[in-house]
N, CA and C atoms as an extended XYZ file, in Angstrom:
342
Properties=species:S:1:pos:R:3:atomname:S:1:resname:S:1:resid:I:1 pbc="F F F"
N         0.703       -1.049       -0.168 N   MET     1
C        -0.080       -0.040        0.124 CA  MET     1
C         1.067        1.213       -0.087 C   MET     1
N         0.498        2.016       -1.203 N   ILE     2
C         1.257        3.584       -1.367 CA  ILE     2
C         0.418        4.772       -0.793 C   ILE     2
N         0.526        5.280        0.304 N   LEU     3
C        -0.428        6.659        0.937 CA  LEU     3
C         0.763        8.030        0.599 C   LEU     3
N        -0.065        8.632       -0.595 N   ILE     4
C         0.402       10.204       -0.599 CA  ILE     4
C        -0.177       11.350        0.030 C   ILE     4
N         0.413       11.964        1.125 N   ASP     5
C        -0.507       13.086        1.007 CA  ASP     5
C        -0.253       14.312        0.950 C   ASP     5
N        -0.942       15.262        0.194 N   GLU     6
C        -0.956       16.323        0.162 CA  GLU     6
C        -0.028       16.108       -1.428 C   GLU     6
N        -0.010       15.845       -2.440 N   TYR     7
C         1.044       15.738       -3.458 CA  TYR     7
C         1.121       16.616       -4.105 C   TYR     7
N         0.272       17.543       -3.743 N   ASP     8
C         0.767       18.944       -4.534 CA  ASP     8
C         0.752       20.472       -4.079 C   ASP     8
N         1.588       19.748       -2.816 N   ALA     9
C         2.371       20.561       -2.305 CA  ALA     9
C         2.955       21.820       -2.380 C   ALA     9
N         3.724       20.923       -3.239 N   PRO    10
C         5.066       21.698       -3.908 CA  PRO    10
C         4.254       22.697       -4.752 C   PRO    10
N         3.287       22.915       -5.756 N   LEU    11
C         2.702       23.407       -6.286 CA  LEU    11
C         1.635       24.233       -5.876 C   LEU    11
N         1.068       24.131       -5.361 N   VAL    12
C         0.015       25.303       -4.441 CA  VAL    12
C         0.595       26.086       -3.985 C   VAL    12
N         1.825       25.906       -2.939 N   LYS    13
C         2.520       27.210       -2.766 CA  LYS    13
C         3.232       28.301       -3.444 C   LYS    13
N         3.492       27.879       -4.962 N   LEU    14
C         3.979       28.538       -5.871 CA  LEU    14
C         2.971       29.141       -6.748 C   LEU    14
N         3.255       30.443       -7.182 N   GLN    15
C         2.693       31.450       -8.050 CA  GLN    15
C         3.221       30.209       -9.360 C   GLN    15
N         1.789       29.817      -10.039 N   TRP    16
C         2.030       29.331      -11.382 CA  TRP    16
C         2.548       30.169      -12.135 C   TRP    16
N         3.494       29.448      -13.144 N   ASP    17
C         4.643       30.064      -14.227 CA  ASP    17
C         4.806       29.197      -15.370 C   ASP    17
N         4.361       29.040      -16.583 N   ASP    18
C         4.783       27.830      -17.222 CA  ASP    18
C         5.916       28.114      -18.423 C   ASP    18
N         7.047       29.040      -17.968 N   ALA    19
C         8.293       29.619      -18.265 CA  ALA    19
C         8.898       28.749      -17.950 C   ALA    19
N        10.152       27.548      -19.030 N   GLU    20
C        10.303       26.100      -18.897 CA  GLU    20
C        11.426       26.243      -17.391 C   GLU    20
N        12.026       27.695      -17.257 N   ASP    21
C        13.280       27.742      -16.406 CA  ASP    21
C        11.983       27.592      -15.105 C   ASP    21
N        10.959       28.011      -14.488 N   SER    22
C         9.594       28.118      -13.472 CA  SER    22
C        10.192       26.966      -12.484 C   SER    22
N        10.500       27.396      -11.362 N   LEU    23
C        10.230       27.468      -10.202 CA  LEU    23
C         8.862       25.913      -10.286 C   LEU    23
N         7.920       26.424      -10.163 N   TYR    24
C         6.403       25.226      -10.595 CA  TYR    24
C         6.948       24.442      -11.584 C   TYR    24
N         7.512       24.726      -12.774 N   VAL    25
C         7.694       23.585      -14.173 CA  VAL    25
C         8.507       22.355      -13.466 C   VAL    25
N         9.574       23.128      -12.858 N   GLN    26
C        10.763       22.309      -12.525 CA  GLN    26
C        10.086       21.436      -11.051 C   GLN    26
N         9.316       21.990      -10.422 N   ASN    27
C         8.756       20.782       -9.234 CA  ASN    27
C         7.346       19.659      -10.130 C   ASN    27
N         6.818       20.619      -11.090 N   GLN    28
C         5.773       19.921      -11.450 CA  GLN    28
C         6.824       18.668      -12.446 C   GLN    28
N         7.540       18.477      -13.021 N   ALA    29
C         8.566       17.714      -13.592 CA  ALA    29
C         8.769       16.686      -12.503 C   ALA    29
N         9.358       17.353      -11.270 N   VAL    30
C         9.736       16.371      -10.097 CA  VAL    30
C         8.715       15.417      -10.213 C   VAL    30
N         7.390       16.183       -9.866 N   LEU    31
C         6.466       15.593       -9.237 CA  LEU    31
C         5.604       14.660      -10.246 C   LEU    31
N         5.694       14.561      -11.494 N   LYS    32
C         5.676       14.507      -12.733 CA  LYS    32
C         6.544       12.423      -12.647 C   LYS    32
N         7.901       13.009      -12.659 N   ASP    33
C         8.746       11.605      -12.777 CA  ASP    33
C         8.428       10.581      -11.365 C   ASP    33
N         8.489       11.070       -9.934 N   PHE    34
C         7.713       10.209       -8.978 CA  PHE    34
C         6.216        9.944       -9.189 C   PHE    34
N         5.329       10.340       -9.519 N   LEU    35
C         3.967        9.525       -9.960 CA  LEU    35
C         4.239        8.462      -10.851 C   LEU    35
N         4.655        8.589      -11.661 N   GLU    36
C         4.601        7.827      -13.240 CA  GLU    36
C         5.834        6.463      -12.212 C   GLU    36
N         6.990        7.091      -11.139 N   GLU    37
C         7.413        5.309      -10.675 CA  GLU    37
C         6.125        4.597       -9.418 C   GLU    37
N         5.442        5.588       -8.853 N   VAL    38
C         4.593        5.098       -8.200 CA  VAL    38
C         3.578        4.134       -8.999 C   VAL    38
N         3.187        4.672      -10.287 N   LYS    39
C         2.597        4.093      -11.187 CA  LYS    39
C         2.961        2.920      -11.496 C   LYS    39
N         4.115        3.039      -11.863 N   ALA    40
C         5.462        1.526      -12.363 CA  ALA    40
C         5.183        0.987      -11.175 C   ALA    40
N         4.790        0.953       -9.864 N   CYS    41
C         4.338        0.040       -8.996 CA  CYS    41
C         3.210       -0.657       -8.657 C   CYS    41
N         2.195       -0.115       -9.453 N   SER    42
C         1.110       -0.865       -8.947 CA  SER    42
C         0.492       -1.845       -9.354 C   SER    42
N         1.188       -2.341       -9.804 N   LYS    43
C         0.750       -3.901      -10.518 CA  LYS    43
C         1.234       -4.848       -8.566 C   LYS    43
N         2.222       -3.939       -8.394 N   ASP    44
C         2.662       -4.750       -6.654 CA  ASP    44
C         2.069       -4.214       -5.606 C   ASP    44
N         1.192       -3.192       -5.610 N   CYS    45
C         0.031       -2.841       -4.623 CA  CYS    45
C        -1.287       -3.294       -4.654 C   CYS    45
N        -1.479       -3.355       -2.924 N   GLN    46
C        -3.536       -3.651       -3.485 CA  GLN    46
C        -3.850       -2.655       -3.489 C   GLN    46
N        -3.447       -1.237       -2.731 N   LEU    47
C        -3.914        0.171       -2.638 CA  LEU    47
C        -2.802        1.350       -2.878 C   LEU    47
N        -3.012        2.075       -3.597 N   ILE    48
C        -2.316        3.203       -3.823 CA  ILE    48
C        -3.770        4.486       -3.870 C   ILE    48
N        -3.169        5.579       -2.124 N   PHE    49
C        -4.279        6.529       -2.016 CA  PHE    49
C        -3.218        7.710       -1.641 C   PHE    49
N        -4.237        8.724       -3.215 N   VAL    50
C        -3.206       10.039       -3.247 CA  VAL    50
C        -4.041       11.150       -3.062 C   VAL    50
N        -4.187       11.844       -1.865 N   THR    51
C        -4.749       12.767       -1.623 CA  THR    51
C        -3.719       14.360       -1.962 C   THR    51
N        -4.298       15.214       -2.140 N   GLY    52
C        -4.470       16.292       -2.598 CA  GLY    52
C        -4.978       17.387       -1.977 C   GLY    52
N        -5.162       18.815       -2.406 N   VAL    53
C        -5.648       20.030       -2.070 CA  VAL    53
C        -6.524       20.459       -3.928 C   VAL    53
N        -5.807       20.081       -4.253 N   THR    54
C        -6.068       20.939       -5.979 CA  THR    54
C        -6.015       19.849       -6.883 C   THR    54
N        -7.437       19.423       -7.803 N   LYS    55
C        -7.399       18.686       -8.578 CA  LYS    55
C        -6.738       19.165      -10.285 C   LYS    55
N        -6.825       20.121      -10.083 N   PHE    56
C        -5.871       20.314      -11.583 CA  PHE    56
C        -4.558       20.413      -11.839 C   PHE    56
N        -3.612       20.277      -10.116 N   SER    57
C        -2.367       19.960      -10.585 CA  SER    57
C        -2.185       18.709      -11.139 C   SER    57
N        -2.593       17.724      -11.530 N   LEU    58
C        -3.040       16.375      -12.036 CA  LEU    58
C        -2.655       16.632      -13.155 C   LEU    58
N        -3.061       17.334      -14.091 N   THR    59
C        -2.931       17.927      -15.081 CA  THR    59
C        -1.601       18.030      -15.617 C   THR    59
N        -1.108       17.182      -16.457 N   GLY    60
C         0.295       16.870      -16.594 CA  GLY    60
C         1.327       15.776      -15.929 C   GLY    60
N         0.700       15.641      -14.874 N   LEU    61
C         1.605       14.914      -13.543 CA  LEU    61
C         1.586       13.410      -14.147 C   LEU    61
N        -0.445       12.992      -14.811 N   CYS    62
C         0.307       11.403      -15.345 CA  CYS    62
C        -0.341       11.425      -16.289 C   CYS    62
N        -0.552       10.079      -17.079 N   SER    63
C        -0.366        9.631      -18.467 CA  SER    63
C        -2.020        9.523      -18.690 C   SER    63
N        -2.681        9.730      -19.132 N   GLY    64
C        -4.394        9.285      -19.539 CA  GLY    64
C        -5.309        9.629      -18.420 C   GLY    64
N        -6.653        8.829      -18.388 N   ALA    65
C        -7.163        8.645      -17.681 CA  ALA    65
C        -7.562        7.694      -16.452 C   ALA    65
N        -6.448        6.509      -17.411 N   ASN    66
C        -5.951        4.755      -16.795 CA  ASN    66
C        -5.152        5.381      -15.734 C   ASN    66
N        -4.676        6.090      -15.069 N   ALA    67
C        -3.521        6.490      -14.163 CA  ALA    67
C        -4.486        6.747      -13.124 C   ALA    67
N        -5.341        7.480      -12.726 N   LEU    68
C        -6.247        7.976      -11.454 CA  LEU    68
C        -7.693        7.399      -11.719 C   LEU    68
N        -8.059        6.494      -10.581 N   ASP    69
C        -9.741        7.039      -10.475 CA  ASP    69
C       -10.066        8.051       -9.316 C   ASP    69
N       -10.318        9.358       -9.725 N   ASP    70
C       -10.662       10.212       -8.570 CA  ASP    70
C       -12.030        9.604       -8.040 C   ASP    70
N       -11.862        9.743       -6.308 N   ILE    71
C       -13.349        9.039       -5.851 CA  ILE    71
C       -13.671       10.745       -5.459 C   ILE    71
N       -13.032       11.564       -5.337 N   SER    72
C       -13.507       12.418       -4.720 CA  SER    72
C       -15.027       13.011       -4.307 C   SER    72
N       -15.777       12.877       -5.554 N   MET    73
C       -17.030       13.601       -5.243 CA  MET    73
C       -17.721       11.818       -5.425 C   MET    73
N       -17.653       10.774       -4.928 N   ASP    74
C       -18.301        9.563       -5.096 CA  ASP    74
C       -18.807        9.436       -3.601 C   ASP    74
N       -20.347        9.721       -3.240 N   GLU    75
C       -21.000        9.684       -2.018 CA  GLU    75
C       -20.413        8.267       -1.340 C   GLU    75
N       -19.589        7.270       -1.392 N   ALA    76
C       -19.195        6.153       -0.694 CA  ALA    76
C       -18.427        5.982       -0.073 C   ALA    76
N       -17.805        7.327       -0.437 N   PHE    77
C       -16.326        7.700        0.189 CA  PHE    77
C       -16.394        8.809        0.502 C   PHE    77
N       -17.477        9.556        0.823 N   ALA    78
C       -17.562       10.908        1.467 CA  ALA    78
C       -16.783       10.850        3.288 C   ALA    78
N       -17.025        9.856        3.773 N   ASP    79
C       -16.579        9.834        4.804 CA  ASP    79
C       -14.896       10.316        5.250 C   ASP    79
N       -13.984        9.499        3.901 N   ILE    80
C       -12.846        9.902        4.104 CA  ILE    80
C       -12.316       11.125        2.965 C   ILE    80
N       -12.919       11.615        2.573 N   VAL    81
C       -12.288       12.581        1.594 CA  VAL    81
C       -13.100       14.006        1.678 C   VAL    81
N       -14.014       14.122        2.062 N   GLY    82
C       -14.524       15.231        2.931 CA  GLY    82
C       -15.106       15.493        4.133 C   GLY    82
N       -16.072       16.315        4.001 N   TYR    83
C       -16.964       16.525        5.090 CA  TYR    83
C       -18.406       16.332        5.006 C   TYR    83
N       -19.039       15.531        6.169 N   LYS    84
C       -20.350       15.776        6.052 CA  LYS    84
C       -20.798       17.150        6.531 C   LYS    84
N       -21.920       17.337        6.183 N   GLU    85
C       -22.616       18.774        6.543 CA  GLU    85
C       -22.861       19.320        7.786 C   GLU    85
N       -23.044       17.946        8.649 N   GLU    86
C       -23.273       18.050        9.850 CA  GLU    86
C       -21.898       18.038       10.774 C   GLU    86
N       -20.826       17.561       10.153 N   ASN    87
C       -19.361       18.253       10.791 CA  ASN    87
C       -19.077       19.945       10.832 C   ASN    87
N       -19.868       19.866        9.747 N   ILE    88
C       -18.939       21.267        9.318 CA  ILE    88
C       -19.843       22.517       10.608 C   ILE    88
N       -20.761       22.587       10.870 N   GLY    89
C       -20.773       23.142       12.164 CA  GLY    89
C       -19.967       23.074       13.054 C   GLY    89
N       -19.497       22.193       13.450 N   THR    90
C       -19.103       21.662       14.645 CA  THR    90
C       -17.371       22.043       14.710 C   THR    90
N       -16.910       21.095       13.453 N   ILE    91
C       -15.403       21.603       13.215 CA  ILE    91
C       -14.816       22.525       12.770 C   ILE    91
N       -15.841       23.156       12.585 N   PHE    92
C       -15.917       24.547       11.734 CA  PHE    92
C       -16.145       26.171       12.618 C   PHE    92
N       -16.687       25.291       14.158 N   LYS    93
C       -17.422       26.801       14.820 CA  LYS    93
C       -16.602       27.963       14.965 C   LYS    93
N       -15.598       27.606       15.429 N   ASP    94
C       -15.172       29.277       16.123 CA  ASP    94
C       -14.371       29.825       14.642 C   ASP    94
N       -14.356       29.219       13.407 N   ARG    95
C       -13.842       30.344       11.937 CA  ARG    95
C       -15.128       30.961       11.541 C   ARG    95
N       -16.014       29.905       11.567 N   LEU    96
C       -18.040       30.303       11.310 CA  LEU    96
C       -18.384       31.495       12.225 C   LEU    96
N       -17.931       31.857       13.398 N   ASP    97
C       -18.078       32.772       14.513 CA  ASP    97
C       -17.335       33.685       13.674 C   ASP    97
N       -16.072       33.585       13.590 N   TYR    98
C       -15.229       34.684       13.619 CA  TYR    98
C       -15.859       34.831       11.691 C   TYR    98
N       -16.143       34.326       10.588 N   VAL    99
C       -16.809       35.289        9.613 CA  VAL    99
C       -18.042       35.882        9.856 C   VAL    99
N       -18.895       35.507       10.918 N   VAL   100
C       -19.912       36.376       11.194 CA  VAL   100
C       -20.180       37.270       11.576 C   VAL   100
N       -18.779       36.936       12.894 N   ASP   101
C       -18.906       38.812       13.030 CA  ASP   101
C       -17.995       39.710       12.301 C   ASP   101
N       -17.134       39.221       11.494 N   LYS   102
C       -16.570       39.974       10.298 CA  LYS   102
C       -16.994       40.689        9.764 C   LYS   102
N       -18.328       39.514        9.478 N   LEU   103
C       -19.567       40.282        8.333 CA  LEU   103
C       -20.414       40.917        8.383 C   LEU   103
N       -20.499       40.905        9.940 N   ALA   104
C       -21.351       41.901       10.787 CA  ALA   104
C       -21.767       42.884       10.562 C   ALA   104
N       -19.644       43.062       11.263 N   GLN   105
C       -19.278       44.298       10.923 CA  GLN   105
C       -18.734       45.338       10.015 C   GLN   105
N       -18.428       44.809        8.986 N   LYS   106
C       -18.261       45.150        7.482 CA  LYS   106
C       -20.039       45.789        6.578 C   LYS   106
N       -21.114       44.910        7.348 N   THR   107
C       -22.138       45.278        6.817 CA  THR   107
C       -23.263       45.902        7.452 C   THR   107
N       -22.624       46.023        9.173 N   GLY   108
C       -23.965       46.362        9.551 CA  GLY   108
C       -25.489       45.788       10.185 C   GLY   108
N       -25.733       44.462        9.292 N   LYS   109
C       -26.237       43.560        9.352 CA  LYS   109
C       -26.366       42.331       10.419 C   LYS   109
N       -27.253       41.766       10.659 N   SER   110
C       -27.199       40.147       11.524 CA  SER   110
C       -26.602       39.464       10.834 C   SER   110
N       -25.821       38.797       11.079 N   HIS   111
C       -25.845       36.822        9.934 CA  HIS   111
C       -25.872       36.039       11.131 C   HIS   111
N       -26.193       34.954       10.133 N   THR   112
C       -26.238       33.850       11.134 CA  THR   112
C       -24.493       32.581        9.902 C   THR   112
N       -24.765       31.552       10.468 N   GLN   113
C       -23.319       30.725        9.740 CA  GLN   113
C       -24.126       30.486        8.742 C   GLN   113
N       -25.660       30.089        9.016 N   GLU   114
C       -26.030       29.504        7.817 CA  GLU   114
C       -25.766       30.396        6.563 C   GLU   114
């Protein structure tokens, strides 16, 4: 089994630039080579699980549709690839309260977390 968490971290922290010598393109090349090696190991693995923040970062990193099976929007995997609606109010309560307060200060109107 191979688990790669936040594969795209070296890309999302950089400003996108398609110039051949940009740090973005260099990091993209390293990730592409790495993921090609991971894919080559797939016959020896029961599971390869890759997580990331952005879907678009995989563009150009893997060769063709057979490289990945995207489960991010599959309801059967919702518990492991996202948040349930009922968890958002509890997990992000402090952040939601902060946003509501800031929005009220900015607009002068009352707001709710919903």
